[in-house]
TIGU-599154 format. One record per residue (C-alpha): residue number from 1; z negated, y, x negated. Coordinates in Angstrom, 2 decimals, m for minus. Each point is the difference from the previous one (the first is absolute). Layout:
# residues N
(pt NUM, (Z, Y, X))
...
END
This chain:
# residues 108
(pt 1, (m0.10, 15.14, m3.19))
(pt 2, (m0.01, 3.53, 1.44))
(pt 3, (1.69, m1.29, 3.16))
(pt 4, (m2.79, m2.55, 0.49))
(pt 5, (m2.67, 2.64, m0.61))
(pt 6, (1.73, 2.28, 2.50))
(pt 7, (m0.15, m2.75, 2.66))
(pt 8, (m3.77, 0.05, m0.47))
(pt 9, (m0.05, 3.82, 0.03))
(pt 10, (1.80, 0.04, 3.37))
(pt 11, (m2.18, m2.75, 1.49))
(pt 12, (2.81, m2.54, 0.21))
(pt 13, (m2.20, m2.63, m1.58))
(pt 14, (m2.36, m0.82, 2.82))
(pt 15, (m2.58, m1.98, m1.97))
(pt 16, (m0.97, 2.98, m2.20))
(pt 17, (m2.62, 2.10, 1.78))
(pt 18, (m0.38, 3.75, m0.18))
(pt 19, (0.15, 3.00, 2.29))
(pt 20, (2.68, 1.74, m2.02))
(pt 21, (2.46, m0.43, m2.85))
(pt 22, (m2.44, 0.80, m2.80))
(pt 23, (m2.70, m2.24, 1.42))
(pt 24, (2.43, m2.91, 0.29))
(pt 25, (1.13, 0.46, m3.60))
(pt 26, (m3.63, 0.22, m1.13))
(pt 27, (m0.74, m3.28, 1.74))
(pt 28, (3.07, m1.70, m1.48))
(pt 29, (m0.74, 1.30, m3.50))
(pt 30, (m3.68, m0.98, 0.10))
(pt 31, (m1.33, 3.58, 0.25))
(pt 32, (1.70, 1.06, m3.24))
(pt 33, (0.33, 3.74, 0.76))
(pt 34, (1.91, 0.71, m3.21))
(pt 35, (2.59, m2.66, 0.81))
(pt 36, (0.37, 1.33, 3.55))
(pt 37, (0.54, 3.48, m1.43))
(pt 38, (2.74, m1.40, m2.25))
(pt 39, (1.67, m1.72, 2.95))
(pt 40, (m0.12, 3.23, 2.04))
(pt 41, (1.46, 1.89, m2.96))
(pt 42, (2.82, m2.56, m0.21))
(pt 43, (0.68, 0.53, 3.69))
(pt 44, (0.00, 3.79, m0.45))
(pt 45, (2.50, m0.34, m2.83))
(pt 46, (2.25, m2.48, 1.84))
(pt 47, (2.10, 2.72, 1.73))
(pt 48, (0.74, 1.46, m3.48))
(pt 49, (1.53, m3.16, m1.46))
(pt 50, (3.59, 0.05, m1.16))
(pt 51, (0.74, m3.46, 1.45))
(pt 52, (m0.67, 0.79, 3.67))
(pt 53, (2.29, m1.56, 2.57))
(pt 54, (2.52, 2.24, 1.73))
(pt 55, (m0.04, 0.47, 3.75))
(pt 56, (3.06, m2.24, 0.06))
(pt 57, (m1.93, m2.72, m1.88))
(pt 58, (m2.83, 0.19, 2.50))
(pt 59, (2.42, m0.23, 2.95))
(pt 60, (1.90, m2.93, m1.55))
(pt 61, (m3.17, m1.94, m0.77))
(pt 62, (m1.39, 0.73, 3.46))
(pt 63, (3.17, m1.33, 1.61))
(pt 64, (m0.55, m3.19, m2.01))
(pt 65, (m3.63, m0.22, 1.09))
(pt 66, (m1.29, 0.91, m3.45))
(pt 67, (m1.99, 2.77, m1.59))
(pt 68, (0.36, 1.69, m3.38))
(pt 69, (m2.91, m0.71, m2.36))
(pt 70, (m0.73, 3.73, m0.30))
(pt 71, (0.09, 0.81, 3.71))
(pt 72, (m3.70, m0.37, 0.80))
(pt 73, (m1.19, 1.53, m3.31))
(pt 74, (2.18, 3.06, 0.70))
(pt 75, (m1.47, 0.35, 3.49))
(pt 76, (m3.54, m0.40, m1.38))
(pt 77, (0.80, 2.62, m2.64))
(pt 78, (1.30, 2.44, 2.61))
(pt 79, (m3.09, m0.57, 2.11))
(pt 80, (m2.28, 0.60, m2.97))
(pt 81, (1.95, 3.16, m0.89))
(pt 82, (m0.27, 1.31, 3.55))
(pt 83, (3.80, m0.30, 0.18))
(pt 84, (0.42, 2.61, m2.73))
(pt 85, (3.35, m0.87, m1.56))
(pt 86, (3.54, 1.29, m0.26))
(pt 87, (2.40, m0.35, 2.91))
(pt 88, (1.83, m3.01, m1.46))
(pt 89, (m3.23, m1.92, m0.45))
(pt 90, (m1.22, 0.90, 3.48))
(pt 91, (3.37, m1.11, 1.44))
(pt 92, (m0.34, m3.32, m1.86))
(pt 93, (m3.54, m0.38, 1.34))
(pt 94, (1.14, 0.66, 3.54))
(pt 95, (2.87, m2.49, m0.40))
(pt 96, (m2.46, m2.61, m1.23))
(pt 97, (m2.45, 0.74, 2.80))
(pt 98, (2.61, m0.24, 2.75))
(pt 99, (2.11, m2.86, m1.33))
(pt 100, (m1.87, m2.12, m2.45))
(pt 101, (m0.56, m3.58, 1.02))
(pt 102, (m3.21, m1.61, m1.14))
(pt 103, (1.25, m3.34, m1.28))
(pt 104, (m1.76, m3.32, 0.29))
(pt 105, (0.97, m0.67, m3.59))
(pt 106, (m0.01, 1.93, m3.27))
(pt 107, (1.79, 3.35, 0.07))
(pt 108, (3.41, 0.42, m1.63))
END
């Protein structure tokens, strides 16, 4: 679910209007500000999860034309944090950003 919400956040779903990530989420979630705040909080916490993919996982999935289900939520979280995170998390974010394929199907 977070992956799908992150596709809206990043404007990858073209039929959801909005000038920015928060506006798109507001439109999707029927102007429920509290729900949007919870989604943003989930994004912010995504880089802190203990089940994040490794850089190797990201590279392997990318070579297979797939994306990890936490890839976009982690990127959204880093964006919301202003990229404030430890070096390992920033390295993972950079690996995702440079290598992650956006699949046509559900993420792995």
